[in-house]
CHARMM internal coordinates of N, CA and C (Angstrom, degrees):
IC EDIT
DIST 1 N 1 CA 1.4304
DIST 1 CA 1 C 1.5153
ANGL 1 N 1 CA 1 C 114.18
DIST 1 C 2 N 1.3150
ANGL 1 CA 1 C 2 N 117.62
DIHE 1 N 1 CA 1 C 2 N 13.99
DIST 2 N 2 CA 1.4626
ANGL 1 C 2 N 2 CA 119.43
DIHE 1 CA 1 C 2 N 2 CA 179.57
DIST 2 CA 2 C 1.5199
ANGL 2 N 2 CA 2 C 110.16
DIHE 1 C 2 N 2 CA 2 C -101.65
DIST 2 C 3 N 1.2999
ANGL 2 CA 2 C 3 N 115.98
DIHE 2 N 2 CA 2 C 3 N 149.00
DIST 3 N 3 CA 1.4554
ANGL 2 C 3 N 3 CA 122.08
DIHE 2 CA 2 C 3 N 3 CA 175.35
DIST 3 CA 3 C 1.5245
ANGL 3 N 3 CA 3 C 107.70
DIHE 2 C 3 N 3 CA 3 C -119.58
DIST 3 C 4 N 1.3268
ANGL 3 CA 3 C 4 N 115.50
DIHE 3 N 3 CA 3 C 4 N 128.38
DIST 4 N 4 CA 1.4588
ANGL 3 C 4 N 4 CA 120.94
DIHE 3 CA 3 C 4 N 4 CA 177.36
DIST 4 CA 4 C 1.5163
ANGL 4 N 4 CA 4 C 107.90
DIHE 3 C 4 N 4 CA 4 C -120.03
DIST 4 C 5 N 1.2992
ANGL 4 CA 4 C 5 N 116.32
DIHE 4 N 4 CA 4 C 5 N 133.35
DIST 5 N 5 CA 1.4536
ANGL 4 C 5 N 5 CA 120.64
DIHE 4 CA 4 C 5 N 5 CA 176.94
DIST 5 CA 5 C 1.5175
ANGL 5 N 5 CA 5 C 109.44
DIHE 4 C 5 N 5 CA 5 C -107.35
DIST 5 C 6 N 1.3227
ANGL 5 CA 5 C 6 N 115.06
DIHE 5 N 5 CA 5 C 6 N 143.51
DIST 6 N 6 CA 1.4540
ANGL 5 C 6 N 6 CA 121.34
DIHE 5 CA 5 C 6 N 6 CA 179.51
DIST 6 CA 6 C 1.5163
ANGL 6 N 6 CA 6 C 108.03
DIHE 5 C 6 N 6 CA 6 C -130.64
DIST 6 C 7 N 1.2964
ANGL 6 CA 6 C 7 N 116.46
DIHE 6 N 6 CA 6 C 7 N 138.36
DIST 7 N 7 CA 1.4635
ANGL 6 C 7 N 7 CA 119.55
DIHE 6 CA 6 C 7 N 7 CA 173.33
DIST 7 CA 7 C 1.5256
ANGL 7 N 7 CA 7 C 107.62
DIHE 6 C 7 N 7 CA 7 C -119.99
DIST 7 C 8 N 1.3141
ANGL 7 CA 7 C 8 N 114.60
DIHE 7 N 7 CA 7 C 8 N 155.16
DIST 8 N 8 CA 1.4570
ANGL 7 C 8 N 8 CA 120.72
DIHE 7 CA 7 C 8 N 8 CA -176.10
DIST 8 CA 8 C 1.5139
ANGL 8 N 8 CA 8 C 108.28
DIHE 7 C 8 N 8 CA 8 C -145.22
DIST 8 C 9 N 1.3112
ANGL 8 CA 8 C 9 N 116.46
DIHE 8 N 8 CA 8 C 9 N 134.37
DIST 9 N 9 CA 1.4612
ANGL 8 C 9 N 9 CA 120.76
DIHE 8 CA 8 C 9 N 9 CA 175.89
DIST 9 CA 9 C 1.5194
ANGL 9 N 9 CA 9 C 107.86
DIHE 8 C 9 N 9 CA 9 C -132.78
DIST 9 C 10 N 1.3098
ANGL 9 CA 9 C 10 N 114.80
DIHE 9 N 9 CA 9 C 10 N 130.35
DIST 10 N 10 CA 1.4609
ANGL 9 C 10 N 10 CA 120.52
DIHE 9 CA 9 C 10 N 10 CA 177.68
DIST 10 CA 10 C 1.5216
ANGL 10 N 10 CA 10 C 108.48
DIHE 9 C 10 N 10 CA 10 C -125.92
DIST 10 C 11 N 1.2881
ANGL 10 CA 10 C 11 N 115.75
DIHE 10 N 10 CA 10 C 11 N 132.61
DIST 11 N 11 CA 1.4563
ANGL 10 C 11 N 11 CA 120.62
DIHE 10 CA 10 C 11 N 11 CA 178.40
DIST 11 CA 11 C 1.5238
ANGL 11 N 11 CA 11 C 112.42
DIHE 10 C 11 N 11 CA 11 C -95.91
DIST 11 C 12 N 1.3535
ANGL 11 CA 11 C 12 N 115.91
DIHE 11 N 11 CA 11 C 12 N -6.87
DIST 12 N 12 CA 1.4625
ANGL 11 C 12 N 12 CA 120.49
DIHE 11 CA 11 C 12 N 12 CA 179.98
DIST 12 CA 12 C 1.5198
ANGL 12 N 12 CA 12 C 109.99
DIHE 11 C 12 N 12 CA 12 C -138.09
DIST 12 C 13 N 1.3313
ANGL 12 CA 12 C 13 N 116.00
DIHE 12 N 12 CA 12 C 13 N 150.98
DIST 13 N 13 CA 1.4549
ANGL 12 C 13 N 13 CA 120.90
DIHE 12 CA 12 C 13 N 13 CA 175.07
DIST 13 CA 13 C 1.5238
ANGL 13 N 13 CA 13 C 109.26
DIHE 12 C 13 N 13 CA 13 C -68.21
DIST 13 C 14 N 1.3355
ANGL 13 CA 13 C 14 N 115.38
DIHE 13 N 13 CA 13 C 14 N 151.61
DIST 14 N 14 CA 1.4565
ANGL 13 C 14 N 14 CA 119.57
DIHE 13 CA 13 C 14 N 14 CA 177.52
DIST 14 CA 14 C 1.5208
ANGL 14 N 14 CA 14 C 110.94
DIHE 13 C 14 N 14 CA 14 C 148.39
DIST 14 C 15 N 1.3256
ANGL 14 CA 14 C 15 N 115.69
DIHE 14 N 14 CA 14 C 15 N -176.39
DIST 15 N 15 CA 1.4648
ANGL 14 C 15 N 15 CA 122.28
DIHE 14 CA 14 C 15 N 15 CA 178.48
DIST 15 CA 15 C 1.5167
ANGL 15 N 15 CA 15 C 108.99
DIHE 14 C 15 N 15 CA 15 C -100.80
DIST 15 C 16 N 1.3105
ANGL 15 CA 15 C 16 N 115.60
DIHE 15 N 15 CA 15 C 16 N 134.31
DIST 16 N 16 CA 1.4517
ANGL 15 C 16 N 16 CA 122.03
DIHE 15 CA 15 C 16 N 16 CA 179.32
DIST 16 CA 16 C 1.5271
ANGL 16 N 16 CA 16 C 108.18
DIHE 15 C 16 N 16 CA 16 C -127.29
DIST 16 C 17 N 1.3161
ANGL 16 CA 16 C 17 N 116.82
DIHE 16 N 16 CA 16 C 17 N 136.28
DIST 17 N 17 CA 1.4579
ANGL 16 C 17 N 17 CA 121.14
DIHE 16 CA 16 C 17 N 17 CA 179.35
DIST 17 CA 17 C 1.5170
ANGL 17 N 17 CA 17 C 110.02
DIHE 16 C 17 N 17 CA 17 C -116.75
DIST 17 C 18 N 1.3238
ANGL 17 CA 17 C 18 N 114.75
DIHE 17 N 17 CA 17 C 18 N 156.70
DIST 18 N 18 CA 1.4560
ANGL 17 C 18 N 18 CA 120.25
DIHE 17 CA 17 C 18 N 18 CA 179.02
DIST 18 CA 18 C 1.5116
ANGL 18 N 18 CA 18 C 110.02
DIHE 17 C 18 N 18 CA 18 C -150.14
DIST 18 C 19 N 1.3065
ANGL 18 CA 18 C 19 N 116.32
DIHE 18 N 18 CA 18 C 19 N 171.98
DIST 19 N 19 CA 1.4605
ANGL 18 C 19 N 19 CA 123.45
DIHE 18 CA 18 C 19 N 19 CA 179.98
DIST 19 CA 19 C 1.5118
ANGL 19 N 19 CA 19 C 109.70
DIHE 18 C 19 N 19 CA 19 C -125.20
DIST 19 C 20 N 1.3236
ANGL 19 CA 19 C 20 N 115.72
DIHE 19 N 19 CA 19 C 20 N 163.05
DIST 20 N 20 CA 1.4607
ANGL 19 C 20 N 20 CA 121.53
DIHE 19 CA 19 C 20 N 20 CA 176.47
DIST 20 CA 20 C 1.5293
ANGL 20 N 20 CA 20 C 109.10
DIHE 19 C 20 N 20 CA 20 C -59.63
DIST 20 C 21 N 1.3268
ANGL 20 CA 20 C 21 N 116.20
DIHE 20 N 20 CA 20 C 21 N 146.50
DIST 21 N 21 CA 1.4528
ANGL 20 C 21 N 21 CA 120.55
DIHE 20 CA 20 C 21 N 21 CA -176.54
DIST 21 CA 21 C 1.5232
ANGL 21 N 21 CA 21 C 113.24
DIHE 20 C 21 N 21 CA 21 C -100.70
DIST 21 C 22 N 1.3265
ANGL 21 CA 21 C 22 N 117.08
DIHE 21 N 21 CA 21 C 22 N -6.56
DIST 22 N 22 CA 1.4658
ANGL 21 C 22 N 22 CA 118.66
DIHE 21 CA 21 C 22 N 22 CA 178.57
DIST 22 CA 22 C 1.5207
ANGL 22 N 22 CA 22 C 109.95
DIHE 21 C 22 N 22 CA 22 C -139.13
DIST 22 C 23 N 1.3275
ANGL 22 CA 22 C 23 N 115.62
DIHE 22 N 22 CA 22 C 23 N 141.65
DIST 23 N 23 CA 1.4566
ANGL 22 C 23 N 23 CA 121.83
DIHE 22 CA 22 C 23 N 23 CA 179.01
DIST 23 CA 23 C 1.5168
ANGL 23 N 23 CA 23 C 108.85
DIHE 22 C 23 N 23 CA 23 C -66.53
DIST 23 C 24 N 1.3300
ANGL 23 CA 23 C 24 N 116.66
DIHE 23 N 23 CA 23 C 24 N 126.22
DIST 24 N 24 CA 1.4653
ANGL 23 C 24 N 24 CA 118.57
DIHE 23 CA 23 C 24 N 24 CA -173.90
DIST 24 CA 24 C 1.5223
ANGL 24 N 24 CA 24 C 113.10
DIHE 23 C 24 N 24 CA 24 C -142.32
DIST 24 C 25 N 1.3101
ANGL 24 CA 24 C 25 N 117.57
DIHE 24 N 24 CA 24 C 25 N 35.81
DIST 25 N 25 CA 1.4504
ANGL 24 C 25 N 25 CA 118.92
DIHE 24 CA 24 C 25 N 25 CA 173.82
DIST 25 CA 25 C 1.5111
ANGL 25 N 25 CA 25 C 113.79
DIHE 24 C 25 N 25 CA 25 C 115.16
DIST 25 C 26 N 1.3241
ANGL 25 CA 25 C 26 N 114.27
DIHE 25 N 25 CA 25 C 26 N -171.24
DIST 26 N 26 CA 1.4604
ANGL 25 C 26 N 26 CA 121.99
DIHE 25 CA 25 C 26 N 26 CA -172.54
DIST 26 CA 26 C 1.5285
ANGL 26 N 26 CA 26 C 113.35
DIHE 25 C 26 N 26 CA 26 C -61.76
DIST 26 C 27 N 1.3166
ANGL 26 CA 26 C 27 N 117.98
DIHE 26 N 26 CA 26 C 27 N -30.53
DIST 27 N 27 CA 1.4666
ANGL 26 C 27 N 27 CA 120.58
DIHE 26 CA 26 C 27 N 27 CA -176.91
DIST 27 CA 27 C 1.5254
ANGL 27 N 27 CA 27 C 112.69
DIHE 26 C 27 N 27 CA 27 C -89.76
DIST 27 C 28 N 1.3260
ANGL 27 CA 27 C 28 N 116.80
DIHE 27 N 27 CA 27 C 28 N 8.65
DIST 28 N 28 CA 1.4626
ANGL 27 C 28 N 28 CA 120.74
DIHE 27 CA 27 C 28 N 28 CA -176.50
DIST 28 CA 28 C 1.5258
ANGL 28 N 28 CA 28 C 112.37
DIHE 27 C 28 N 28 CA 28 C -52.76
DIST 28 C 29 N 1.3279
ANGL 28 CA 28 C 29 N 117.24
DIHE 28 N 28 CA 28 C 29 N -45.34
DIST 29 N 29 CA 1.4631
ANGL 28 C 29 N 29 CA 120.86
DIHE 28 CA 28 C 29 N 29 CA -175.54
DIST 29 CA 29 C 1.5330
ANGL 29 N 29 CA 29 C 112.16
DIHE 28 C 29 N 29 CA 29 C -61.99
DIST 29 C 30 N 1.3234
ANGL 29 CA 29 C 30 N 117.08
DIHE 29 N 29 CA 29 C 30 N -26.98
DIST 30 N 30 CA 1.4644
ANGL 29 C 30 N 30 CA 120.77
DIHE 29 CA 29 C 30 N 30 CA -177.73
DIST 30 CA 30 C 1.5280
ANGL 30 N 30 CA 30 C 112.89
DIHE 29 C 30 N 30 CA 30 C -88.33
DIST 30 C 31 N 1.3151
ANGL 30 CA 30 C 31 N 117.67
DIHE 30 N 30 CA 30 C 31 N -10.29
DIST 31 N 31 CA 1.4674
ANGL 30 C 31 N 31 CA 120.31
DIHE 30 CA 30 C 31 N 31 CA -177.02
DIST 31 CA 31 C 1.5207
ANGL 31 N 31 CA 31 C 110.48
DIHE 30 C 31 N 31 CA 31 C -76.51
DIST 31 C 32 N 1.2872
ANGL 31 CA 31 C 32 N 114.86
DIHE 31 N 31 CA 31 C 32 N 123.02
DIST 32 N 32 CA 1.4548
ANGL 31 C 32 N 32 CA 120.00
DIHE 31 CA 31 C 32 N 32 CA 178.80
DIST 32 CA 32 C 1.5087
ANGL 32 N 32 CA 32 C 110.04
DIHE 31 C 32 N 32 CA 32 C -153.25
DIST 32 C 33 N 1.2952
ANGL 32 CA 32 C 33 N 115.30
DIHE 32 N 32 CA 32 C 33 N 176.75
DIST 33 N 33 CA 1.4487
ANGL 32 C 33 N 33 CA 119.95
DIHE 32 CA 32 C 33 N 33 CA 178.33
DIST 33 CA 33 C 1.5216
ANGL 33 N 33 CA 33 C 108.88
DIHE 32 C 33 N 33 CA 33 C -145.98
DIST 33 C 34 N 1.3133
ANGL 33 CA 33 C 34 N 115.36
DIHE 33 N 33 CA 33 C 34 N 155.17
DIST 34 N 34 CA 1.4547
ANGL 33 C 34 N 34 CA 120.49
DIHE 33 CA 33 C 34 N 34 CA 174.97
DIST 34 CA 34 C 1.5195
ANGL 34 N 34 CA 34 C 107.64
DIHE 33 C 34 N 34 CA 34 C -136.00
DIST 34 C 35 N 1.3066
ANGL 34 CA 34 C 35 N 115.81
DIHE 34 N 34 CA 34 C 35 N 133.85
DIST 35 N 35 CA 1.4626
ANGL 34 C 35 N 35 CA 122.06
DIHE 34 CA 34 C 35 N 35 CA 179.16
DIST 35 CA 35 C 1.5238
ANGL 35 N 35 CA 35 C 107.52
DIHE 34 C 35 N 35 CA 35 C -119.49
DIST 35 C 36 N 1.3187
ANGL 35 CA 35 C 36 N 115.81
DIHE 35 N 35 CA 35 C 36 N 128.00
DIST 36 N 36 CA 1.4634
ANGL 35 C 36 N 36 CA 120.98
DIHE 35 CA 35 C 36 N 36 CA 176.58
DIST 36 CA 36 C 1.5259
ANGL 36 N 36 CA 36 C 107.43
DIHE 35 C 36 N 36 CA 36 C -104.39
DIST 36 C 37 N 1.3091
ANGL 36 CA 36 C 37 N 117.13
DIHE 36 N 36 CA 36 C 37 N 116.35
DIST 37 N 37 CA 1.4600
ANGL 36 C 37 N 37 CA 122.41
DIHE 36 CA 36 C 37 N 37 CA -179.23
DIST 37 CA 37 C 1.5237
ANGL 37 N 37 CA 37 C 107.56
DIHE 36 C 37 N 37 CA 37 C -97.67
DIST 37 C 38 N 1.3393
ANGL 37 CA 37 C 38 N 115.65
DIHE 37 N 37 CA 37 C 38 N 123.31
DIST 38 N 38 CA 1.4625
ANGL 37 C 38 N 38 CA 121.77
DIHE 37 CA 37 C 38 N 38 CA -177.41
DIST 38 CA 38 C 1.5268
ANGL 38 N 38 CA 38 C 109.45
DIHE 37 C 38 N 38 CA 38 C -126.48
DIST 38 C 39 N 1.3050
ANGL 38 CA 38 C 39 N 115.63
DIHE 38 N 38 CA 38 C 39 N 170.89
DIST 39 N 39 CA 1.4635
ANGL 38 C 39 N 39 CA 120.74
DIHE 38 CA 38 C 39 N 39 CA 178.39
DIST 39 CA 39 C 1.5257
ANGL 39 N 39 CA 39 C 109.62
DIHE 38 C 39 N 39 CA 39 C -68.44
DIST 39 C 40 N 1.3278
ANGL 39 CA 39 C 40 N 117.11
DIHE 39 N 39 CA 39 C 40 N 157.72
DIST 40 N 40 CA 1.4697
ANGL 39 C 40 N 40 CA 119.72
DIHE 39 CA 39 C 40 N 40 CA 176.17
DIST 40 CA 40 C 1.5280
ANGL 40 N 40 CA 40 C 112.43
DIHE 39 C 40 N 40 CA 40 C -56.84
DIST 40 C 41 N 1.3281
ANGL 40 CA 40 C 41 N 117.25
DIHE 40 N 40 CA 40 C 41 N -37.54
DIST 41 N 41 CA 1.4636
ANGL 40 C 41 N 41 CA 121.04
DIHE 40 CA 40 C 41 N 41 CA 179.95
DIST 41 CA 41 C 1.5303
ANGL 41 N 41 CA 41 C 111.20
DIHE 40 C 41 N 41 CA 41 C -65.72
DIST 41 C 42 N 1.3247
ANGL 41 CA 41 C 42 N 116.56
DIHE 41 N 41 CA 41 C 42 N -42.40
DIST 42 N 42 CA 1.4624
ANGL 41 C 42 N 42 CA 120.48
DIHE 41 CA 41 C 42 N 42 CA 179.19
DIST 42 CA 42 C 1.5303
ANGL 42 N 42 CA 42 C 110.35
DIHE 41 C 42 N 42 CA 42 C -65.93
DIST 42 C 43 N 1.3174
ANGL 42 CA 42 C 43 N 116.28
DIHE 42 N 42 CA 42 C 43 N -38.79
DIST 43 N 43 CA 1.4651
ANGL 42 C 43 N 43 CA 120.16
DIHE 42 CA 42 C 43 N 43 CA 178.54
DIST 43 CA 43 C 1.5263
ANGL 43 N 43 CA 43 C 110.62
DIHE 42 C 43 N 43 CA 43 C -64.36
DIST 43 C 44 N 1.3239
ANGL 43 CA 43 C 44 N 117.57
DIHE 43 N 43 CA 43 C 44 N -45.77
DIST 44 N 44 CA 1.4657
ANGL 43 C 44 N 44 CA 121.44
DIHE 43 CA 43 C 44 N 44 CA 179.21
DIST 44 CA 44 C 1.5223
ANGL 44 N 44 CA 44 C 110.63
DIHE 43 C 44 N 44 CA 44 C -60.80
DIST 44 C 45 N 1.3205
ANGL 44 CA 44 C 45 N 117.29
DIHE 44 N 44 CA 44 C 45 N -40.81
DIST 45 N 45 CA 1.4552
ANGL 44 C 45 N 45 CA 121.45
DIHE 44 CA 44 C 45 N 45 CA 177.24
DIST 45 CA 45 C 1.5289
ANGL 45 N 45 CA 45 C 110.69
DIHE 44 C 45 N 45 CA 45 C -62.31
DIST 45 C 46 N 1.3310
ANGL 45 CA 45 C 46 N 116.92
DIHE 45 N 45 CA 45 C 46 N -42.32
DIST 46 N 46 CA 1.4621
ANGL 45 C 46 N 46 CA 122.03
DIHE 45 CA 45 C 46 N 46 CA 177.75
DIST 46 CA 46 C 1.5301
ANGL 46 N 46 CA 46 C 110.87
DIHE 45 C 46 N 46 CA 46 C -60.88
DIST 46 C 47 N 1.3223
ANGL 46 CA 46 C 47 N 116.71
DIHE 46 N 46 CA 46 C 47 N -46.08
DIST 47 N 47 CA 1.4621
ANGL 46 C 47 N 47 CA 120.86
DIHE 46 CA 46 C 47 N 47 CA -179.14
DIST 47 CA 47 C 1.5250
ANGL 47 N 47 CA 47 C 110.78
DIHE 46 C 47 N 47 CA 47 C -62.97
DIST 47 C 48 N 1.3234
ANGL 47 CA 47 C 48 N 117.72
DIHE 47 N 47 CA 47 C 48 N -41.94
DIST 48 N 48 CA 1.4642
ANGL 47 C 48 N 48 CA 121.39
DIHE 47 CA 47 C 48 N 48 CA 178.21
DIST 48 CA 48 C 1.5255
ANGL 48 N 48 CA 48 C 110.98
DIHE 47 C 48 N 48 CA 48 C -62.78
DIST 48 C 49 N 1.3390
ANGL 48 CA 48 C 49 N 117.00
DIHE 48 N 48 CA 48 C 49 N -43.20
DIST 49 N 49 CA 1.4578
ANGL 48 C 49 N 49 CA 120.83
DIHE 48 CA 48 C 49 N 49 CA 179.19
DIST 49 CA 49 C 1.5221
ANGL 49 N 49 CA 49 C 110.79
DIHE 48 C 49 N 49 CA 49 C -65.97
DIST 49 C 50 N 1.3221
ANGL 49 CA 49 C 50 N 117.01
DIHE 49 N 49 CA 49 C 50 N -41.07
DIST 50 N 50 CA 1.4592
ANGL 49 C 50 N 50 CA 121.45
DIHE 49 CA 49 C 50 N 50 CA 178.15
DIST 50 CA 50 C 1.5258
ANGL 50 N 50 CA 50 C 110.38
DIHE 49 C 50 N 50 CA 50 C -61.90
DIST 50 C 51 N 1.3231
ANGL 50 CA 50 C 51 N 116.97
DIHE 50 N 50 CA 50 C 51 N -43.06
DIST 51 N 51 CA 1.4600
ANGL 50 C 51 N 51 CA 121.38
DIHE 50 CA 50 C 51 N 51 CA 177.62
DIST 51 CA 51 C 1.5239
ANGL 51 N 51 CA 51 C 111.05
DIHE 50 C 51 N 51 CA 51 C -60.67
DIST 51 C 52 N 1.3268
ANGL 51 CA 51 C 52 N 116.43
DIHE 51 N 51 CA 51 C 52 N -43.83
DIST 52 N 52 CA 1.4675
ANGL 51 C 52 N 52 CA 120.58
DIHE 51 CA 51 C 52 N 52 CA 178.97
DIST 52 CA 52 C 1.5268
ANGL 52 N 52 CA 52 C 111.04
DIHE 51 C 52 N 52 CA 52 C -64.81
DIST 52 C 53 N 1.3304
ANGL 52 CA 52 C 53 N 117.45
DIHE 52 N 52 CA 52 C 53 N -40.65
DIST 53 N 53 CA 1.4648
ANGL 52 C 53 N 53 CA 121.46
DIHE 52 CA 52 C 53 N 53 CA 179.17
DIST 53 CA 53 C 1.5320
ANGL 53 N 53 CA 53 C 111.23
DIHE 52 C 53 N 53 CA 53 C -64.58
DIST 53 C 54 N 1.3211
ANGL 53 CA 53 C 54 N 116.46
DIHE 53 N 53 CA 53 C 54 N -42.22
DIST 54 N 54 CA 1.4678
ANGL 53 C 54 N 54 CA 120.47
DIHE 53 CA 53 C 54 N 54 CA 178.89
DIST 54 CA 54 C 1.5192
ANGL 54 N 54 CA 54 C 110.14
DIHE 53 C 54 N 54 CA 54 C -64.81
DIST 54 C 55 N 1.3271
ANGL 54 CA 54 C 55 N 117.34
DIHE 54 N 54 CA 54 C 55 N -43.83
DIST 55 N 55 CA 1.4649
ANGL 54 C 55 N 55 CA 120.54
DIHE 54 CA 54 C 55 N 55 CA 179.21
DIST 55 CA 55 C 1.5181
ANGL 55 N 55 CA 55 C 110.93
DIHE 54 C 55 N 55 CA 55 C -62.17
DIST 55 C 56 N 1.3354
ANGL 55 CA 55 C 56 N 117.44
DIHE 55 N 55 CA 55 C 56 N -42.02
DIST 56 N 56 CA 1.4608
ANGL 55 C 56 N 56 CA 121.12
DIHE 55 CA 55 C 56 N 56 CA 178.80
DIST 56 CA 56 C 1.5272
ANGL 56 N 56 CA 56 C 110.75
DIHE 55 C 56 N 56 CA 56 C -62.28
DIST 56 C 57 N 1.3259
ANGL 56 CA 56 C 57 N 117.20
DIHE 56 N 56 CA 56 C 57 N -41.31
DIST 57 N 57 CA 1.4682
ANGL 56 C 57 N 57 CA 120.68
DIHE 56 CA 56 C 57 N 57 CA 178.89
DIST 57 CA 57 C 1.5307
ANGL 57 N 57 CA 57 C 110.38
DIHE 56 C 57 N 57 CA 57 C -65.32
DIST 57 C 58 N 1.3259
ANGL 57 CA 57 C 58 N 117.21
DIHE 57 N 57 CA 57 C 58 N -42.03
DIST 58 N 58 CA 1.4639
ANGL 57 C 58 N 58 CA 120.50
DIHE 57 CA 57 C 58 N 58 CA 177.96
DIST 58 CA 58 C 1.5285
ANGL 58 N 58 CA 58 C 110.72
DIHE 57 C 58 N 58 CA 58 C -63.93
DIST 58 C 59 N 1.3075
ANGL 58 CA 58 C 59 N 117.20
DIHE 58 N 58 CA 58 C 59 N -42.04
DIST 59 N 59 CA 1.4670
ANGL 58 C 59 N 59 CA 121.15
DIHE 58 CA 58 C 59 N 59 CA 178.45
DIST 59 CA 59 C 1.5257
ANGL 59 N 59 CA 59 C 110.84
DIHE 58 C 59 N 59 CA 59 C -61.44
DIST 59 C 60 N 1.3216
ANGL 59 CA 59 C 60 N 116.93
DIHE 59 N 59 CA 59 C 60 N -39.90
DIST 60 N 60 CA 1.4653
ANGL 59 C 60 N 60 CA 121.33
DIHE 59 CA 59 C 60 N 60 CA 178.65
DIST 60 CA 60 C 1.5203
ANGL 60 N 60 CA 60 C 110.80
DIHE 59 C 60 N 60 CA 60 C -62.31
DIST 60 C 61 N 1.3175
ANGL 60 CA 60 C 61 N 117.25
DIHE 60 N 60 CA 60 C 61 N -44.54
DIST 61 N 61 CA 1.4606
ANGL 60 C 61 N 61 CA 121.24
DIHE 60 CA 60 C 61 N 61 CA 179.65
DIST 61 CA 61 C 1.5252
ANGL 61 N 61 CA 61 C 110.75
DIHE 60 C 61 N 61 CA 61 C -63.77
DIST 61 C 62 N 1.3298
ANGL 61 CA 61 C 62 N 117.16
DIHE 61 N 61 CA 61 C 62 N -44.49
DIST 62 N 62 CA 1.4627
ANGL 61 C 62 N 62 CA 120.92
DIHE 61 CA 61 C 62 N 62 CA 179.16
DIST 62 CA 62 C 1.5344
ANGL 62 N 62 CA 62 C 109.34
DIHE 61 C 62 N 62 CA 62 C -61.65
DIST 62 C 63 N 1.3105
ANGL 62 CA 62 C 63 N 117.73
DIHE 62 N 62 CA 62 C 63 N -44.73
DIST 63 N 63 CA 1.4652
ANGL 62 C 63 N 63 CA 121.52
DIHE 62 CA 62 C 63 N 63 CA 178.67
DIST 63 CA 63 C 1.5361
ANGL 63 N 63 CA 63 C 110.82
DIHE 62 C 63 N 63 CA 63 C -59.58
DIST 63 C 64 N 1.3209
ANGL 63 CA 63 C 64 N 116.79
DIHE 63 N 63 CA 63 C 64 N -41.66
DIST 64 N 64 CA 1.4549
ANGL 63 C 64 N 64 CA 120.91
DIHE 63 CA 63 C 64 N 64 CA 179.96
DIST 64 CA 64 C 1.5221
ANGL 64 N 64 CA 64 C 110.93
DIHE 63 C 64 N 64 CA 64 C -66.50
DIST 64 C 65 N 1.3247
ANGL 64 CA 64 C 65 N 116.51
DIHE 64 N 64 CA 64 C 65 N -42.21
DIST 65 N 65 CA 1.4794
ANGL 64 C 65 N 65 CA 120.15
DIHE 64 CA 64 C 65 N 65 CA 179.28
DIST 65 CA 65 C 1.5124
ANGL 65 N 65 CA 65 C 110.41
DIHE 64 C 65 N 65 CA 65 C -65.37
DIST 65 C 66 N 1.3245
ANGL 65 CA 65 C 66 N 116.46
DIHE 65 N 65 CA 65 C 66 N -46.04
DIST 66 N 66 CA 1.4655
ANGL 65 C 66 N 66 CA 120.64
DIHE 65 CA 65 C 66 N 66 CA -179.58
DIST 66 CA 66 C 1.5227
ANGL 66 N 66 CA 66 C 111.10
DIHE 65 C 66 N 66 CA 66 C -66.03
DIST 66 C 67 N 1.3211
ANGL 66 CA 66 C 67 N 118.02
DIHE 66 N 66 CA 66 C 67 N -28.23
DIST 67 N 67 CA 1.4517
ANGL 66 C 67 N 67 CA 122.42
DIHE 66 CA 66 C 67 N 67 CA 179.47
DIST 67 CA 67 C 1.5208
ANGL 67 N 67 CA 67 C 112.72
DIHE 66 C 67 N 67 CA 67 C -87.83
DIST 67 C 68 N 1.3310
ANGL 67 CA 67 C 68 N 116.79
DIHE 67 N 67 CA 67 C 68 N 0.32
DIST 68 N 68 CA 1.4546
ANGL 67 C 68 N 68 CA 120.60
DIHE 67 CA 67 C 68 N 68 CA 178.40
DIST 68 CA 68 C 1.5024
ANGL 68 N 68 CA 68 C 114.09
DIHE 67 C 68 N 68 CA 68 C 82.01
DIST 68 C 69 N 1.3203
ANGL 68 CA 68 C 69 N 117.56
DIHE 68 N 68 CA 68 C 69 N 9.78
DIST 69 N 69 CA 1.4491
ANGL 68 C 69 N 69 CA 120.77
DIHE 68 CA 68 C 69 N 69 CA 178.67
DIST 69 CA 69 C 1.5257
ANGL 69 N 69 CA 69 C 110.34
DIHE 68 C 69 N 69 CA 69 C -86.03
DIST 69 C 70 N 1.3226
ANGL 69 CA 69 C 70 N 116.42
DIHE 69 N 69 CA 69 C 70 N 157.59
DIST 70 N 70 CA 1.4548
ANGL 69 C 70 N 70 CA 121.10
DIHE 69 CA 69 C 70 N 70 CA 173.69
DIST 70 CA 70 C 1.5233
ANGL 70 N 70 CA 70 C 107.79
DIHE 69 C 70 N 70 CA 70 C -90.62
DIST 70 C 71 N 1.3536
ANGL 70 CA 70 C 71 N 117.38
DIHE 70 N 70 CA 70 C 71 N 123.72
DIST 71 N 71 CA 1.4673
ANGL 70 C 71 N 71 CA 119.23
DIHE 70 CA 70 C 71 N 71 CA -178.94
DIST 71 CA 71 C 1.4991
ANGL 71 N 71 CA 71 C 112.52
DIHE 70 C 71 N 71 CA 71 C -63.69
END
COOR INIT
IC SEED 1 N 1 CA 1 C
IC BUILD
């Protein structure tokens, strides 16, 4: 029932890693995060590709349903 907020600022592109900030059980040591900082252009390209991939997956499911197949 707890909410923790984290903020992150990077002034350079690259990979950044971090660890959990509070002890939370047996898996605490394995909890980590990685942030990949990219250029605005690379990010926009990623978002466009992700949108296209999601649309293609949705189209496939609709085609399967309309064709009587089980997705």
